[in-house]
N, C-alpha and C positions, 0 to 999 in steps of 0.2 A: 754564628752570624744569624742576624733575625731579621722578620720577614720588614716590609713599609708598612704594613698593618701594624705588627706587635710596637714599631716606634715611633709609630703615632698616637698610640694609647700611653705612652711612656710618655710623651713629650704632654698631652693631655693631662695626665697625673702628677705634674713636674709645672703647675703653673707659680711664676712669683707674681705677688702683691703691686701694681703700678696704683698712684695715688693719683690725686684729680684736683684740679686746679679751674677758677674763674679767671676769661679771658675775654674781651670786647668781643662782638660777636664779627664783627667787622675784617678780626682776624681766623674765624673760625674753619674756613675751607681746608678739609683734608685731617679735622681733628676729630675724634669720636664723643658722641655725643655720653655723659656722666649719666645722665638721669633723662626723660621725656622731657622736653622742653617745651612748654605750653604758652598761648596765646595769654599775653596777658589783656587782651581786649577784644571785643569782638572787630571783624569786619568784614562788607564794609563797617563802617561807624555809625551810619546813617543811612536812610532808605535817597537814593541818588539816580540821576537819570543818563538810561545806559545807549540812550541817543540824542542829538539836537534835536530839539523843538519846541514845542507848546505843554506847557501842563496844563493841566482842567481839572476839574472835580468830577468825575463819572455819574456822580447821580446829578448832575445837572442837564444830564444829556437824556434821561430815561424818557422822555417824550416829545424827543428830537427825531425824525424822519427827514427824509428828502422831499417830502411835502411840506414839510416844516419845519423850514433849518432856523438857526438862534445867533443873534451875533453875539460872541463871549469878548469882553473888553480887556485890550492889554494891559496890565497894571504894573510891567518894568521889565526889568530880567536877571537870571541869576549867572552868575560866571563862575566858575570851579576856584575856590581861593578865596573868595571873596566870603565874608560872615555871611551865614544864613541870615532869611529875612523870616521875621516874624511880625507881623501884623495879621488884622481881622481882614476877610476880603467875604466881600459880596459874593451873591449866586453870580454868576454867568462870568465869571472872571478867565483871563488866562495869564499864564506866563511866560514869559521868552526862558528856556534852560538850554544851557548846554552840556554836553555828555561830562557826568562827573559833576554836575551839579546837585546839589543838597538840595531836597524835592521840600518847598514847604507845605504843610499843612495848610489849609484841607485838599491841597491838589495831590491825588494821587495813581492818577493817568497821563502818559505823555504822547504827543499826536506830531510822529516827527515831520520837517519840514515839509519835505516833499507833499505832503496831505494836503498842508493846510489852505487855505484857501483865504486871502486877506481882504476888507473893507476899510475904506473903499478903495485902495489900490497895496499893491506890493511895496512902493516908493511911499507911501504915506499911511504907512498900517495904522492903525488905531483899535483892529477888532479882528479877530480871525470867525469863521463861519463854521458852523458844526451843523451838517445836514444827516447825521446819521447816530444812534446810541453807542459812544464808546464805553469797552470793556475798562473794566479796574486792573490797574497794576501794567499796563503795556509800557514797554519800556521802560521797566523800573527796577533796578537792583536794590536788593532789599538788604537791610541791616544784618550784617549777620550771617548772611549767606552763603558765602565762604568760610568763614572762621569765626565760630562763637568763641568767646572767652573760656581759657582753661582746657579748647581743644589740643589736642597733640601736635604739634608742627612738627618737630622733630624726635623718633624714637628713641630710647636709649640703647647703645649700642651700632647707631648709625655713624657711617664715614661721610661728615657732613661738606657736602659740594654746592657747587654757586646757584643751582635751582634753589638750594635750603637757603644760600645769606640770601635771597631775594625774599624769602619770605619773611624771615627774622629782622629785615630791614625796616619793610613794609607794614611788618604788624610794630615795631621801635622796642624789639628785644634787644637789649642792651649787650649785659652779661650774660656768661652762657657756662655752666660747667662742664667741665670736658675730661676726660684721661689726658694724664703728662706724657708727654714722649717720652718713652723709653731711652736712655743713653746706651752707647754700642763705645765700645772700645775695640777697635780694628787692628789685628796685627796683619803683616804679610810676611811668611817666612823663609828661609831659602838663600845662600848666598849668591847665588845665581839671579835672584831678584835685584832689580836697580831703579831708584827713581829718575836718572840720568835720561836723555831723547836719545844722546849718539853714545852707542851700546859696542863690544865687542861681539863675536858671534854667538861666544859663550854665557851672554849674559841675557835675562828676560825681563821686558819692561814690566814696570808692576802695576800690572792695569786690572786685575782682580781689586786693588785698592779704589781706584776709580770709579771701577761699576758699582762697587759695594754703595759708596757713598752717592750716586747717584740716584741711588733708587730709595734714595733715603727720604723726601718727599711726599713719595706715590704711597710708600710702606710704611709712615709713621714714625719713625725714630730719627733720634740724634747722632749721629755717623761723629765717631771722634778719632782722629788718626792716630794709631800707635806707635808707624815708622813699623821699619823692616826688623824681624829678630831673626838673628844670623844661626847657622847649625851648629855654633857652640853656645850659644844663650840661654840656655835650662835656665842659672838659675837667674838671671833676667827676670824668663818668663814665670819663673815661681814669685820671683817679687812683686810681678806687675798683678797675678793672682790675688795676692794678700794684701796690698794696698786698694786694689779694686771692691775687695769683699770689708774695706769699712769707708768705703768711698759712695758719693753716688752714682755710678755705675754700674747698671744694671744685669749688663752682659758685654761679654769677652767674645766677643767673633775671632776665628784664625784661619790663614788662607795655606795649607800648606803643611808638611810634616805630622801628616795625622796617621799613616800609613806603617808599613813592617818595614820600613830603612833603615838605616845606620843613622842617619840623621833626621830623622824621626822622631824627638822628641816631645811632641804636644802628648800625646796619651800619658806617657810615663808621669811629667809635671802633675798633669791634672790627677791620676791618681795618686800621688801624694796626700791630698786633702782626702778631707771628711767630707762624701759624697754621699745623697741620698736617693737619685740614680743617675742613671748611666749606661751608654750603648757607645760604640764604636764599631763599624762595619756592619752595613746595611744591604741587603739583596736586590739593589737597588743598581742602573746604567743610566748616565752614567754616576759618579759619585759615591761608588760602593764603600770606601772609607769615613763617609760619615760619621762625626763625634757629636757624644752630647751629653751633658753633666751640670747635674745641680747641686750646689753646694749645701752639705747641710745643716739643717737650721736655718738657713741665711737666703734672701731674696736674693739668689744668682744665680747666673747659669753660665756656659758657659759651649757654645759652639766651636766645632773644629769642620773648616770645610776645606775639600781636595784643592790641588793647586792648580789645575788646569783649569782654565776660562771654563770652560762648558760645563763641565762636575760641579765649580764653584756657582755658577750660574742657578744649574740648576737644584744643586743643594738648598741653596739660599730660598729660592720658589718654593719649593715641597715641604721643609723643613723648619728655617726661620721665620719666613712669610706664615704659614698657619701658627705659630707659635708665639708670633706676636700678635697676631687677630685674637688670638685667647684670648690672652692676659689682657689686651683690650677691652674684653668684652664685645667685641663685635659679632655678630650673627654667622654663622656658619658658611662659609663658601658656598658659590653652589657652580658646577663647570657647565659650559658650554658645551652642547652639544652636537655632535657633527658626524656626516658621513663618509667614512674612509673612502679616499678617492684612487687606493689601489689597494692588493693584499700587502701584508706585513706579518713579518716574522719574527719572533725573538728567543731567547729562552725563556723555556717554561716557568723557571721558580725563580725570574727577578721581575721585579716591576721597572719597565723601563720608560723614561722623560723624553722625548723624542723631539726634534725641532722641527716645527713642520709651517706649512701654509693656509691659514683659513679663504677661502671664499664663498661665496655668497652667488647662487646660479640664477638665471632669469626666473625659474619659478618660488623663488626663495628659500631656496634648498643648501644649507649650508655645510660646504664640505672641508677634508681637510686631508691634507698632501705630507706624508710624509720627503722629505728633502733628502737628496743626497748629502752624505758628507756626516755621518752621525758620531765620530770619532770625538773623543771629550775634549780634542786640543784643535780641532777646526772650526775656527770663527764666522769662518765665511755663510756655511750654511744657517748660521742664529742671525745675521745681519740680513741674510734672505726670508727668513721668518718673522712669522707675527702671531704665533698660539703656542705654548707646548700640549704636545698631546701624550697623555698618559694612558701607555698600556700597562694592566693591571699583570702580576704573578698568578701563576695558576692555570697560562692559556698560551700557546708560541703560537696560533696561529690565525690572524686574522683578516679575515673575508674582504674584499671590495663592496664597499655598500653597509658595513656596521655599523653601528655609533658607536662613538669613542667621547670620553671628556675630555675636553683641553680648560687650558686654565690662560690669562691674558698674562706674557710676559713679565710689564714694567707697571702694572697694577693692578689691584685684588678686583678677580671679578664682584666681590658682597658688595664694590665702590658702584655699579652697575645693576645689579639686580635686584 
């Protein structure tokens, strides 16, 4: 049996290559950028108004004061979306401008509506009255002040989020290069597993299949349902692996049949293939019989998850998910740090993944509570939880107030940090 850290190292040494593809930016949320995505234009593209008001030329005000006011003739209006005005402008001119309107030259500053005095009246305004020196560039949004051409909008390895999409669409970026989603073929195993809704007490509903499939959007893979392998389906499974090796399937994941029982055939079948890396049994709870194999000289891998629902969920989150992020080039996931709400103990030599509740105190401190019902068959505590806490090996006692590493169960921390 190897440690969790040793298993992590094997996974990092066993990465497979995932190709790239170009997609429309409209469909990019949840995908991983293959390269730095750069702005193709400056934004804003031209100087524009940050406030409704009147644009004037600031140098026309250098000799103006309260005792020496000046009337500025209103020569028109600038409305966002209209073609910019290009014409010669006489001194002491003003132009009405709305927020977002392109500021025509030689105007270079804006007086807000609230500060305007009209002449002869607001209803019959022909001039605005300026009674002080006006600084240059008031209420001006400068061209390129947000993005300059070739600025990085999305960094390579980032999981594209809706806020990225807002920027991509604003900047007119249509096609982007992203990593392809890995294709995962999933099998449930065991005569007891059933897809029927109404089952006898000696059967088990195929929940792991639905759980893993539900994670496919957040964890960046295509899910392919391989069905249920029965206890005597060793030859069928062997044939499925052979087919996978010459197909576009990148990974097989099984649930169940990975331990040492009479019908646990998954490890035996996998060992008949030439493998470059392999482990089966890691010092963790839940999920000790987790299996991993990389087919020698092929860009194909296999994960064998335990059959118990919570063990399968934990092993997917802490083995399959980090592996997927690595092959997609996503930056390393960082844990959420939280204070332990109560003392906790475990076996010293095992890493423990615990179903927990993350909460925030009024002072902003994050706390994590280990819930009752940590057994790998108990799903009620998973429903009540909102975080996985990782208690590392090498230590058995954890005191209240200690800082614990936490990971969101249904999406990657890397998409948030």
